[in-house]
KEPAVO-206340 format. One line per field, with one value per residue (C-alpha): residue number from 1; x, y, z. Coordinates in nm, 3 decimals. Layout:
# KEPAVO-206340
numi (NUM ...)
X (X ...)
Y (Y ...)
Z (Z ...)
//
This chain:
# KEPAVO-206340
numi (1 2 3 4 5 6 7 8 9 10 11 12 13 14 15 16 17 18 19 20 21 22 23 24 25 26 27 28 29 30 31 32 33 34 35 36 37 38 39 40 41 42 43 44 45 46 47 48 49 50 51 52 53 54 55 56 57 58 59 60 61 62 63 64 65 66 67 68 69 70 71 72 73 74 75 76 77 78 79 80 81 82 83 84 85 86 87 88 89 90 91 92 93 94 95 96 97 98 99 100 101 102 103 104 105 106 107 108 109 110 111 112 113 114 115 116 117 118 119 120 121 122 123 124 125 126 127 128 129 130 131 132 133 134 135 136 137 138 139 140 141 142 143 144 145 146 147 148 149 150 151 152 153 154 155 156 157 158 159 160 161 162 163 164 165 166 167 168 169 170 171 172 173 174 175 176 177 178 179 180 181 182 183 184 185 186 187 188 189 190 191 192 193 194 195 196 197)
X (-0.331 -0.578 -0.449 -0.468 -0.257 0.002 0.018 0.052 0.330 0.518 0.485 0.608 0.915 1.006 0.966 1.156 1.444 1.460 1.681 1.520 1.547 1.625 1.313 0.973 0.809 0.437 0.211 -0.138 -0.374 -0.525 -0.745 -0.856 -1.227 -1.401 -1.191 -1.195 -1.375 -1.069 -0.827 -0.784 -0.703 -0.453 -0.283 -0.266 0.061 0.233 0.118 0.240 0.589 0.585 0.503 0.804 1.021 0.925 0.657 0.346 0.064 -0.289 -0.450 -0.539 -0.180 -0.032 -0.278 -0.184 0.186 0.142 -0.055 0.209 0.511 0.399 0.062 0.046 -0.250 -0.437 -0.463 -0.143 -0.144 -0.491 -0.583 -0.606 -0.971 -0.894 -0.710 -0.915 -0.866 -0.490 -0.484 -0.677 -0.415 -0.141 -0.345 -0.373 0.006 0.040 -0.205 -0.019 0.304 0.460 0.562 0.818 0.567 0.299 0.533 0.620 0.253 0.128 0.409 0.361 -0.013 0.058 0.297 0.022 -0.214 0.042 0.052 -0.328 -0.474 -0.760 -0.884 -0.950 -1.149 -1.356 -1.402 -1.416 -1.440 -1.065 -0.981 -1.056 -0.826 -0.547 -0.576 -0.563 -0.256 -0.074 -0.154 -0.035 0.287 0.364 0.302 0.497 0.799 0.764 0.744 1.058 1.238 1.245 1.089 1.200 1.001 0.713 0.706 0.735 0.442 0.234 0.311 0.176 -0.128 -0.202 -0.155 -0.379 -0.632 -0.616 -0.929 -0.749 -0.757 -0.590 -0.744 -0.558 -0.798 -0.738 -0.379 -0.226 -0.089 0.257 0.106 -0.119 0.173 0.388 0.097 0.029 0.401 0.409 0.092 0.239 0.561 0.362 0.144 0.444 0.618 0.589 0.336 0.461 0.333 0.270 0.245 0.142 0.224)
Y (4.826 4.530 4.193 4.032 4.310 4.279 3.903 3.941 4.198 3.978 3.672 3.870 3.999 3.653 3.488 3.756 3.738 3.357 3.192 2.966 2.599 2.299 2.127 2.286 2.424 2.433 2.719 2.668 2.947 2.944 3.194 3.232 3.269 3.341 3.412 3.788 3.894 4.074 3.782 3.702 4.062 4.102 3.764 3.734 3.930 3.738 3.400 3.496 3.564 3.238 3.045 3.205 3.097 2.728 2.702 2.491 2.727 2.628 2.305 2.192 2.231 2.072 1.784 1.719 1.737 1.487 1.250 1.261 1.219 1.011 0.849 0.500 0.364 0.077 -0.092 -0.064 -0.330 -0.467 -0.820 -1.068 -1.146 -1.516 -1.482 -1.761 -1.993 -1.935 -2.012 -2.334 -2.426 -2.377 -2.576 -2.867 -2.864 -2.875 -3.165 -3.352 -3.318 -3.066 -2.834 -2.630 -2.571 -2.472 -2.214 -2.086 -2.037 -1.904 -1.673 -1.420 -1.420 -1.342 -1.064 -0.922 -0.930 -0.738 -0.467 -0.441 -0.427 -0.210 -0.493 -0.703 -0.422 -0.390 -0.764 -0.979 -1.299 -1.265 -1.333 -1.707 -1.776 -1.567 -1.759 -2.088 -1.969 -1.881 -2.221 -2.406 -2.203 -2.254 -2.627 -2.656 -2.493 -2.732 -3.037 -2.916 -2.887 -2.507 -2.468 -2.104 -2.005 -2.220 -2.039 -1.699 -1.775 -1.914 -1.590 -1.384 -1.608 -1.567 -1.189 -1.155 -1.423 -1.485 -1.702 -1.964 -2.324 -2.626 -2.969 -3.297 -3.465 -3.215 -3.103 -3.387 -3.402 -3.267 -2.960 -2.890 -2.933 -2.689 -2.443 -2.455 -2.406 -2.097 -1.968 -2.011 -1.834 -1.546 -1.501 -1.518 -1.236 -0.895 -0.673 -0.359 -0.014 0.280 0.636 0.910 1.265)
Z (0.885 0.879 1.005 0.660 0.508 0.788 0.738 0.362 0.398 0.649 0.425 0.125 0.309 0.442 0.102 -0.086 0.162 0.158 -0.102 -0.360 -0.263 -0.477 -0.344 -0.384 -0.072 -0.013 0.087 0.223 0.318 0.666 0.851 1.211 1.154 0.825 0.516 0.449 0.133 -0.003 0.061 -0.310 -0.394 -0.108 -0.142 -0.522 -0.568 -0.287 -0.414 -0.761 -0.624 -0.431 -0.747 -0.923 -0.629 -0.675 -0.410 -0.465 -0.371 -0.270 -0.160 -0.514 -0.641 -0.328 -0.358 -0.721 -0.635 -0.352 -0.575 -0.848 -0.618 -0.323 -0.362 -0.508 -0.698 -0.531 -0.870 -1.072 -1.342 -1.285 -1.196 -1.481 -1.562 -1.524 -1.188 -1.024 -1.323 -1.318 -0.944 -1.017 -1.278 -1.018 -0.767 -1.013 -1.049 -0.670 -0.639 -0.915 -0.716 -0.955 -0.673 -0.865 -1.144 -0.890 -0.735 -1.083 -1.171 -0.838 -0.723 -1.009 -0.935 -0.568 -0.676 -0.898 -0.599 -0.391 -0.659 -0.670 -0.317 -0.442 -0.662 -0.351 -0.192 -0.510 -0.569 -0.257 -0.465 -0.537 -0.171 -0.189 -0.485 -0.330 -0.003 -0.196 -0.388 -0.065 0.088 -0.222 -0.247 0.122 0.102 -0.225 -0.062 0.231 0.002 -0.176 0.158 0.185 0.530 0.556 0.245 0.370 0.706 0.538 0.307 0.594 0.782 0.493 0.471 0.842 0.834 0.528 0.616 0.993 0.976 0.762 0.886 0.728 0.771 0.813 0.570 0.289 0.343 0.544 0.900 0.812 0.646 0.945 1.187 0.985 0.961 1.337 1.407 1.182 1.347 1.695 1.591 1.447 1.755 1.990 1.801 1.965 1.793 1.627 1.711 1.482 1.609 1.368 1.473)
//
């Protein structure tokens, strides 16, 4: 009996003996060497049974299943066309001393940016306004006395835009001191490690 036929028979027996599961299993075809010319003919009945037993069969089906269940779009709601103008409006509120209003305008824009990372890969001009929004939100929190929110926002700014610098002339000495403190705290934190197996 050829190896492909033995493999097909074994797979059929295992699958027919196994109980159906609540969650769908996946089946991918793999060959040592070139795919035999009669693979479709030999495997078709087995794959048909697997489909009836709630298995996702084949790389195209498995790929679609993964995309629908797990994958997340890089652009979910889309960035507003006037993103930079809205950030400027929030910035004007910050400059005018309306810190609560600035946070109210800029925070939803930052949340929209979080939901649309692909937009920033496609349009690099959005990075500047986002960086400005993060600075203004951090400083607004600081001016309202919420140093925890200020430090958290500075942390996000530094992780997203590590090249950011604040100047005493533009932002004031207190802002630069708070920024440098957040930067020092971030760099003194142990770095995480990711291992993919």
